[in-house]
C-alpha positions as CSV (number, residue, x, y, z in Angstrom):
1,M,-16.7,8.7,42.0
2,P,-18.2,11.6,42.4
3,L,-17.0,15.1,39.1
4,Y,-16.7,18.1,40.3
5,D,-16.7,21.1,38.8
6,F,-12.8,23.2,39.7
7,V,-11.2,26.7,39.6
8,C,-7.7,26.9,39.2
9,R,-6.6,30.2,40.7
10,N,-2.8,29.6,38.6
11,C,-4.9,30.4,35.3
12,N,-8.1,30.1,35.9
13,L,-9.2,27.1,33.6
14,R,-13.3,25.9,34.5
15,S,-13.2,22.5,34.2
16,E,-15.1,18.9,35.1
17,I,-12.8,15.9,37.6
18,L,-13.6,13.9,38.4
19,V,-12.4,13.1,41.8
20,R,-10.5,9.9,43.4
21,P,-11.2,9.7,47.3
22,N,-8.1,10.3,49.0
23,S,-5.9,12.0,46.1
24,L,-4.7,15.2,45.4
25,T,-6.3,17.1,42.0
26,S,-4.8,18.9,40.0
27,C,-5.5,22.5,36.6
28,P,-5.4,20.0,33.4
29,R,-3.7,22.6,31.7
30,C,-0.9,24.1,34.4
31,R,-1.0,20.4,37.0
32,S,-1.7,23.6,40.4
33,N,-2.9,21.8,42.9
34,A,-4.7,26.1,43.8
35,L,-7.9,25.3,42.6
36,D,-11.2,25.9,44.1
37,K,-14.1,23.9,44.5
38,Q,-17.7,25.1,41.9
39,V,-20.9,24.3,43.3
40,S,-22.5,22.9,40.6
41,A,-26.5,22.6,39.5
42,P,-27.6,19.0,38.1
43,S,-29.9,19.4,35.2
44,A,-32.3,17.4,33.6
45,P,-30.9,15.3,30.1
46,P,-33.0,17.7,27.4
47,R,-35.9,15.7,24.9
48,N,-34.9,17.8,21.8
49,K,-31.7,16.8,19.5
50,A,-30.6,19.6,18.5
51,L,-31.2,20.7,22.1
52,I,-28.4,17.3,22.9
53,T,-25.7,18.2,20.6
54,A,-25.5,22.3,22.0
55,A,-25.1,20.5,25.0
56,R,-21.9,18.5,23.8
57,R,-20.4,21.4,21.9
58,Q,-20.9,23.7,25.3
59,A,-19.4,20.7,27.4
60,A,-16.7,19.8,24.9
61,R,-15.6,23.6,25.1
62,E,-15.1,22.9,28.9
63,G,-13.6,20.2,29.0
64,H,-16.4,18.0,29.9
65,L,-15.5,14.4,30.4
66,S,-18.6,13.3,29.4
67,N,-17.1,14.3,26.3
68,Y,-13.9,12.3,25.7
69,S,-14.1,8.4,24.7
70,V,-13.7,5.5,27.1
71,A,-10.2,5.4,25.7
72,E,-9.8,9.2,26.4
73,R,-10.9,9.0,29.8
74,T,-9.2,6.4,30.9
75,Q,-6.1,7.9,29.9
76,L,-7.0,10.4,31.9
77,L,-7.9,9.0,34.4
78,H,-5.0,7.2,34.9
79,R,-2.6,10.3,35.4
80,P,0.5,9.9,37.9
């Protein structure tokens, strides 16, 4: 399942969403289906502990799935 960046046209939330094939994607905040897929560039993982910590903090602020525990990710992915 690919992970994409989206911007909601309804509430302007930027989010990273794991997309299942043939599924409707909705905004995590307002549940709107009016999302615009964004182009995201991969980056090499940082090797410095301070950079890793800063990157995780930024990702947590942005709501990226990599900062959720396995239980939280499972719960997020199994929403109706």
